[in-house]
N, C-alpha and C positions, 0 to 999 in steps of 0.2 A: 597435562593433555585434557580437552576438552572434546570430546569424541562425538562427532555428529554422525547421523543418518540421514541421506537424503531418500526423499520420497518424489520419484519422477524422474524424468530426463529431458526435459524441453529445454529450449533456452535459458530460463531463469534460474531452472534447477543447474546447469552448466557454469552461468554468470556466478553464482551465490557459491558456488561448488569450488570454484578458481578462487574467490577471495578467503573462504574458508583454511584450504589448503595452503595457501602462502602467509597463514598466521602461524606465528612462531610457538605457540600453546594450544593449538587446534589441529584437528586432522579430523579428516572424513572416512570414517571406517567403514562406512559402507553404504550401496547405494540400491533403491527398489522399485521397481516396474513391473505391470504386469506385462509385459515384454523382457525377458530375460535376459536377452541377446542384446537389448538397449541399454538395461543395467549393467552390464558387464562392460560393454562399451566405455560408459560413465565412469564406471568404478576405475578402469584401465589409465584413464585418461587424468584421473584425480590421484591417484596412489592409493585407490580403498583397498580395503584387504578381502572384501565379500561383496558379491551381487545376488540378491535375490529377485526371482520372479513374482512375488506378492509383496504387498506391502504389511501383510499379516505375518510374515516370515522377518519382513525388517525391523519390524518393532518391537519384537521378539530375541533380538540378538543384544547378548548381556553386556558385549563393550560398546554400547551407544547408550551416550548420554543425553543428546539430542535430536528429534527427527524436526528434517524443515520439510513442510509441507510444501510443497512447490506443484501441485497437480490443478488443473483447474478446477475455477471456485465451485464446481457442481460437486466435485470429490472430498472437499476442504474437511467437511463434517466425516465422513465415513474413516477418512486418513487418521484423522486427529484422534478421533474417538480412539480407536486402536492404540495409538501411541499413550494416550494418557490412562488407559485402563493396563495397560504393560508399566505405568511408571514412569514412561519417559518425558521429558520436559517438550517443549513443541514452541518451534515459530512458524508459522503458518501464511502463507503469502496471503496480501491484500487483494480484493477484502478478504473479509474473516472467513466468510462463510458467501452462497448465494443467496441465501434468505435471512430474515431476521431471527425467524423462528430455528435455521440451523446455527446460525450463531450464537443465540440465547441458549438452546442446548450446548454448544460446545462450553462456554464460560462456564454454565452451570457445573458440568462435567468437572472441569479442572479444579473451578473451585473447591467442589465436595471433595476431589482426590486429593487435595493440596499438591497437584503439580503443574507448575510453572507454563502460562500459555505468554505468549505477544502474537498480536500484528505486526508481518512485515511492510510496515511503511517507511519505506526506506527515505521518503521526503523528511521526515521528523530528525532523519538522523544525517542530514545536510549540514556540514560547520557553518556555511554562509545561509542557510534557514534557521539556525539556532540563532547566529550571530545578531539575526532581524530580532527575534524575542526578545534576545537583551536588550537592544536598544529601544525597543517599544517599552518593555520594563522599566527602563531607566528613566522615561521622562520626555527622552531628550525627543520622540516623534513628537508629543504632543498627543491629542486625542486621537485614534483612530477611526477612520471615515469611510475609508472605501478601499475595496479590494475589487480588481479586474483580473481575469485569469483565463486562460482556454488552453486546451488539448485535445488536437485531433488531427484526423489524417486520412485522406481518400483511399481507402480500402475494396479494391474490387470483392464483388461478392462471390462470394462461393461458401456454399452450403457447408460444408466440411469445415471449415476453417471456423474454430473454437469462437472468437467474436462474431460472429454471425449465425452460428448454432444455436438455438434456446436453450438446447438440452444442458448444455453444457456455459449456461447464465452468460450467453452472449450478448450484445448491446455496447454501445458506448457508454454508457454510466458505471456498470459496475470497474471495466477494467480501466476506462480512461478519465470517467466524470470524475472518480473518485480523489485524483490529484487538484484540481480544481475547489472542489468541496471540502478536500483534506485540508487547504492552507486555510480557508475561508473558515472552518471549524475551528483552527488549530491559534488564530491570532483572533477571532471576533466571537467563539462559541457558540452556542446553538443560536439559529434564529428565532422571530418571534415569528417572521412570516415566509412560505416560500412560494414562489409564483414560478410554474415551468412550463414551457412550451417545448415542441419537439416534434419529431417525422418516426415514423414508423418503416423499417422496410425489413421482408426478410424475415417478419416475424419477430424483429426486435427493435429495442431503442436505436436507432442509427444516426440521432443527434439529438441535445438538448440544449435549450439557452434556459438557464435559472438566474433570478433574484430574488436574494434572500435579505429581509428587513430586520433588523436588529431595533430593540428598544429604546437605545439612544438617539436612533435616527442614523447611526452607521446602516452601510451596504456592503452586497458583495454581488458583482457580474460576471457570472459564470458560461463557460460555453465549452461543450465537449462535440465529438462526429467521427463517424467511421465514412462519411461522405466527402467533406472537406478537407483542405489542408491549414488547418487554424495556425495560429501565431507561435502556441505554446508557449508563449511568455507571462509575466504577471506584474502587476504594479499595485503598490502597496500606498496609499495616501494617508497622513496624519494632517493635524494642524499646524506641524512645525517643521514636516519634512516627507519625501516622498521615496521610494524604495522603488526601482526598477529591478527587476530578476531575468536574467537571459534565459533565451531556451535552452533545454529543457528547464522550466521552471523548478521543477521537481526536482532536479538533479544540476541546479543551476554551479556553475562555475566562476560566474561574475556576477555581482550586486554593486550599483549607483545607489548611494544616499545623495540626496537632493535637498538641499534647505532653500528657506523662500527667498533668499537674496539670491540664487543659483550656483552657490558654491555645491562641488562635486566630491565626493569620496567614493573612491573606488576600491573594494574588496574582491580580492580574488583567491579561489581554491589551490590549496596547495596540491601539487601534483602527488596522486594517489590516494587523495584523500578524498573518500566517497562515502554517500549513506551506506551503502553495504557493508564499510567497514565498522563504522560506527553503531550499525545495526545490531551483527554478529559479538561484536564488543560488548553490548547491552545486555543480552543474552549470557556471557561469560560472566560479568559484574554480578548482574542479579542474582544469578545461581551462586556464584561465590558467597553472597549475604544470605543466602536462605530466601531470596525474595520470592512470590509465587506472581507476581507481574511488575511490569515495568512502571516505573514514575513519567518516561517519556513517553510512553505508546501504553496509557493504561487501558485496560479491558473494558469499561464505562465508555471511554472513547470511541472503542471499535464498536460498540452496541450502537451507541448513538450515531454514528456515521452509517450503519446498518439502515438504520430506521428512514434516516434521512432518501439514501438510494434506493430503499424500497417505497417509500413515498413518493419519488420525484418518477422515478418506471410506472409506475402506476397513473401518474399525468399525464405522459405523454400519451399522445392521441394520433391517428391518422386523418386525412382531409374529413374522413366523415363522423369522426368523435369518437370511434370505438377506442375505448381503453385498452392501453398495453398489455 
């Protein structure tokens, strides 16, 4: 049994915790939070043996193999650092950290200690996203020319909500924009030029539009927002084929491939087959072979994404031109 400790008790901790608990060869051993009562509540829900009122206590539990860090990104480094020091493997929610400096420190600590670390970018483990990669790699897609993707919703302003709170790494880009950017990174790599426009509201990047240009002429047009209900779909085009990913594209359950003559092939996700399942099984499989990182979600890709996100956030300006 792969034994997990869950750090935090929010919605994503609950969702992934239930996925872990449903696997026949995994279990949630303990839950940690700064609020012991909340930790006890989630532990009972997931069938975990123990609950702790601090993350330091959680990572010291000798019956934990992996710590899943599900705190706001502003606390990712703090918790991951404790887990790595205790010799626990770490699955850390996306984005890997709140800043490039924090992400670089986390990766350096894991590599120096010889401890497994992976960013929990579940989009990369969605079976339809992986199928799209296979089609592109086969040459059937032709040369990849463009990607368009958006993710956004209208979230009423609340200074206490983590997405509106600058101290918690709030804003659209880190939490939502990472998905459109992540799709472009996965399929096209690192851009040669990135153009960014956006809006500040409440002290955070409330919306952003990005145009990524690549050396071979390919481009990605990406959009994210806390102010508008965007389509949350994605379209990927090549010289021989187009792929349309149903919303939400990062967890899509339907992909349609269209050839130049209009012929369409529909691909549907099998029931119960989600990116979360693939994500935690990837941790299991890599630990079983003694690997320190995942080839599906390598740490260098996580660091490159943090640099893109930080660069984009710095370029978002308000109407008077004051940098975010």
